[in-house]
C-alpha positions in Angstrom: 42.9 -5.5 14.6 44.2 -8.7 13.8 46.0 -10.9 16.4 49.9 -10.4 15.5 53.2 -10.0 17.3 53.9 -6.6 18.9 54.2 -4.9 22.2 54.0 -1.4 23.6 54.7 0.3 27.3 51.3 1.6 28.3 52.9 4.9 29.6 49.8 6.8 29.3 48.5 5.3 32.5 49.5 5.2 36.3 48.6 2.9 39.0 46.8 3.6 42.3 47.0 1.1 45.0 44.6 0.7 47.8 45.6 -2.0 50.3 44.5 -3.2 53.8 42.0 -5.1 55.6 38.9 -2.5 54.5 40.3 -1.9 51.0 37.3 -3.9 49.4 34.5 -2.6 51.7 36.0 0.9 51.2 36.1 0.7 47.5 32.7 -0.8 47.2 31.3 2.5 48.2 33.1 4.4 46.1 33.2 2.9 42.5 30.7 1.8 39.9 31.9 -1.8 39.6 30.9 -4.6 42.1 34.1 -5.3 44.1 32.3 -8.6 45.5 32.7 -10.0 41.7 36.4 -9.5 41.9 39.1 -12.3 43.0 42.7 -13.0 42.1 41.4 -14.5 38.4 39.1 -11.8 37.6 39.4 -8.0 37.0 37.0 -5.5 36.1 36.4 -1.9 34.5 35.0 0.7 36.6 34.7 4.4 37.4 34.2 7.0 40.1 31.6 9.5 39.8 30.7 12.8 41.4 27.2 12.7 43.3 25.8 14.0 40.2 26.9 10.7 38.6 29.8 12.3 36.4 33.1 10.5 36.1 36.0 11.8 37.5 38.0 8.7 36.5 37.7 5.3 34.9 40.1 2.3 35.3 40.8 -1.3 35.2 41.0 -2.7 38.9 42.8 -6.0 39.7 42.7 -7.7 43.1 46.1 -8.5 44.7 46.8 -10.4 48.1 47.2 -7.3 49.9 44.2 -5.1 48.3 43.6 -3.8 44.8 45.4 -1.9 42.0 43.8 0.6 39.6 45.2 1.6 36.4 43.8 4.8 35.0 45.1 7.7 33.0 48.2 9.1 34.6 47.2 12.6 35.1 44.3 11.3 37.1 46.3 9.3 39.6 47.3 12.1 42.1 44.1 14.0 42.1 42.1 10.7 42.6 44.5 9.6 45.5 44.1 13.1 47.3 40.4 12.7 47.0 40.1 9.3 48.2 42.3 9.9 51.2 39.6 12.1 52.6 37.0 9.4 52.8 39.6 6.9 54.0 40.6 8.5 57.3 38.4 6.0 59.5 39.2 2.9 57.1 41.8 0.1 57.7 43.2 0.9 54.2 46.3 2.6 52.9 46.5 4.5 49.5 49.3 5.2 47.4 50.4 6.1 44.0 52.5 3.0 42.6 53.0 4.3 39.2 56.6 3.9 39.2 56.3 0.6 41.2 54.6 -1.2 38.0 55.6 -1.3 34.5 52.6 -2.2 32.1 52.8 -3.5 28.5 50.2 -4.2 25.9 50.7 -6.9 23.8 48.9 -9.7 21.9 48.1 -13.4 23.0 50.5 -14.7 20.1 53.3 -12.6 21.6 52.6 -13.7 25.3 52.5 -17.3 24.2 55.9 -17.1 22.3 57.3 -15.0 25.1 56.2 -16.9 28.1 55.8 -20.4 26.9 55.0 -21.7 30.3 52.1 -19.2 30.9 48.6 -20.2 30.1 46.7 -16.8 29.4 43.5 -16.2 30.6 40.7 -17.7 28.3 37.9 -15.1 29.3 37.8 -11.3 28.6 38.8 -9.5 31.9 40.5 -12.8 33.4 43.8 -12.7 35.3 46.5 -15.1 35.9 49.4 -14.5 38.3 52.6 -15.8 37.3 56.4 -15.2 38.4 55.3 -12.1 40.5 53.5 -10.6 37.5 49.9 -10.6 36.2 48.6 -11.2 32.6 45.1 -9.8 32.1 43.1 -10.8 29.0 41.5 -8.1 27.2 38.7 -8.1 24.3 40.3 -8.7 20.7 43.1 -11.1 21.6 44.8 -8.5 23.6 46.5 -9.1 27.0 48.2 -6.5 29.5 51.2 -7.7 31.6 51.7 -6.0 34.6 55.2 -6.5 36.0 57.0 -5.0 39.2 59.6 -2.4 38.5 62.3 -4.8 39.4 61.1 -7.3 36.6 60.6 -4.7 34.0 63.7 -4.9 32.1 63.6 -8.6 31.9 60.0 -8.8 30.8 60.6 -6.0 28.0 63.7 -8.2 26.9 61.6 -11.3 26.7 58.9 -9.6 24.9 61.4 -7.9 22.5 62.8 -11.3 21.6 59.8 -12.4 19.9 57.8 -9.1 18.8 58.7 -5.8 17.7 58.1 -2.8 20.0 55.2 -0.5 18.4 54.0 2.9 19.5 51.3 3.5 22.2 49.0 4.6 19.4 49.1 0.9 17.9 47.5 -0.2 21.3 44.9 2.8 21.5 43.7 1.9 18.2 43.0 -1.7 19.3 40.9 0.1 22.3 39.1 2.3 20.0 38.2 -0.7 17.8 37.0 -2.7 21.0 34.9 0.4 21.7 36.4 0.8 25.4 35.9 4.4 26.6 38.2 5.9 29.1 38.2 9.4 31.1 41.3 11.4 30.7 42.1 14.9 32.3 40.2 17.0 29.7 37.0 14.8 30.0 36.7 14.7 33.6 33.0 15.2 34.8 31.9 15.2 31.1 29.9 12.0 31.2 28.1 9.5 33.2 28.9 5.9 32.9 26.4 4.9 30.3 27.6 7.8 28.0 30.7 5.6 27.4 28.9 2.4 27.3 30.8 1.3 30.4 27.8 -0.7 31.4 27.9 -2.6 28.2 31.5 -3.8 29.0 30.6 -4.8 32.5 32.0 -2.0 34.3 28.8 -0.9 36.1 26.9 -3.1 38.7 23.2 -2.3 39.3 22.8 -4.9 42.1 25.8 -3.8 44.3 23.9 -1.0 46.3 25.1 2.4 47.1 27.9 4.2 46.0 28.8 7.9 45.1 26.7 8.7 42.2 24.7 5.5 42.3 21.2 7.2 42.2 21.9 9.1 39.0 23.4 6.2 37.4 20.8 3.7 38.2 17.8 6.2 37.2 19.4 6.7 33.9 19.5 3.1 33.2 16.1 2.2 34.3 14.3 5.3 33.0 16.2 5.3 29.8 16.5 9.1 29.3 20.0 8.8 28.0 20.5 11.3 25.1 24.2 11.1 24.7 26.1 7.6 23.8 29.3 6.5 22.5 29.9 5.8 19.0 33.0 4.7 17.0 33.8 7.0 14.0 36.6 7.6 11.4 37.9 11.0 9.9 40.4 12.2 7.6 42.3 14.0 9.8 45.1 13.9 12.6 44.0 12.2 15.8 42.3 14.7 17.9 42.8 15.0 21.8 40.2 13.8 24.2 37.6 16.4 24.9 37.6 17.8 21.2 34.3 19.0 20.3 32.2 17.6 17.5 29.6 19.3 15.6 26.2 18.8 13.6 23.9 21.0 11.5 21.2 19.4 13.6 21.9 21.9 16.2 24.6 24.1 14.5 26.4 23.7 17.6 28.6 21.2 19.6 26.9 17.7 20.0 29.6 15.8 21.7 33.3 15.3 22.5 35.9 12.8 21.4 36.9 10.4 24.1 39.6 8.6 22.4 41.4 8.6 18.9 44.3 7.0 17.3 45.4 7.0 13.7 45.2 4.0 11.2 46.5 3.8 7.5 46.4 7.7 7.2 43.0 8.3 8.8 41.7 8.3 12.4 39.6 6.3 14.1 38.0 7.5 17.3 35.4 7.3 20.0 33.2 9.9 20.7 30.2 10.8 23.2 27.3 12.3 20.6 23.9 13.4 21.0 21.7 10.5 19.8 19.7 12.7 17.3 23.1 14.0 15.7 24.3 10.6 15.2 21.0 9.5 13.6 21.2 12.3 11.0 24.7 11.2 10.4 26.6 14.4 9.6 29.0 14.7 12.4 32.1 17.4 11.8 35.3 17.4 13.8 36.1 20.6 15.8 33.9 23.0 14.1 30.8 23.2 11.9 33.1 23.3 8.8 35.5 20.6 10.3 36.3 17.2 8.3 33.0 15.0 8.2 33.3 11.9 10.2 31.9 8.6 9.2 30.0 6.3 11.6 31.5 2.9 12.0 30.2 -0.1 14.2 31.0 -0.9 17.6 31.7 -4.6 18.5 29.0 -5.1 20.9 25.2 -4.3 21.6 23.4 -2.4 24.2 21.4 -4.9 26.2 19.8 -3.4 29.0 18.2 -6.6 30.3 21.7 -8.0 30.4 23.5 -5.1 31.8 20.9 -4.9 34.7 21.7 -8.4 35.8 25.1 -7.4 37.1 
């Protein structure tokens, strides 16, 4: 998606906060990303997994003075909060759902520069700038997230609206699809290991950090190279399907994958889906049934580079 003037509210996600002296140590044993790589100027993608390596959530994590904020699908915040509290009993950290405490906006670099002339946005992907009590986070494709405390939300929305039109969330999600950033939603919990959505290719998995829940399975998959399903980008002449919608192929005459994320564009739909590799190579991928609309494969904006990935 070309850089342009726009903004939207990221209403599909909530914010889980983990604060306290042990917050980093606690999270290091829970998530795929390396907490030690984070600082107030660097965010990361990441995930939590079951002991079998299946993702129960994915998120963007940022460090703040008192701890960390994790943005994830709204429907996952409460169950993740409940689950994490079980493990935090003996940790000097407090966990809370702060979804109502933060208003998050997705926008473009050009919009940010016009709306906040004194702000210099981060140059590097995943970079963070703290300004006037808010956060600006650089994403791929000239996109930026603005995180504003609730008290500042109206002011920020007005500043963005003074220079750019407000667009639908789907406009933002289309950019996410085109950037190849997979995500876990309620219907896709425990369906994928991190490599299935290419999380390691976008620096959301560290193979040097040591133990965390599911680490053994995730590492084995990376080093032994036995992955049979992977994230691909497709387009289809149909309405945008919900996450978890199945895809079919005559290669197996059965389901060969699931939709991860989809958004409409110019009368068609672009989507990310986890597919069996042999079905992808055959190319005949149908949405929702063996007789469903035929999907067309598109390129992703990055390559899978195992040598680079294992250096994190």
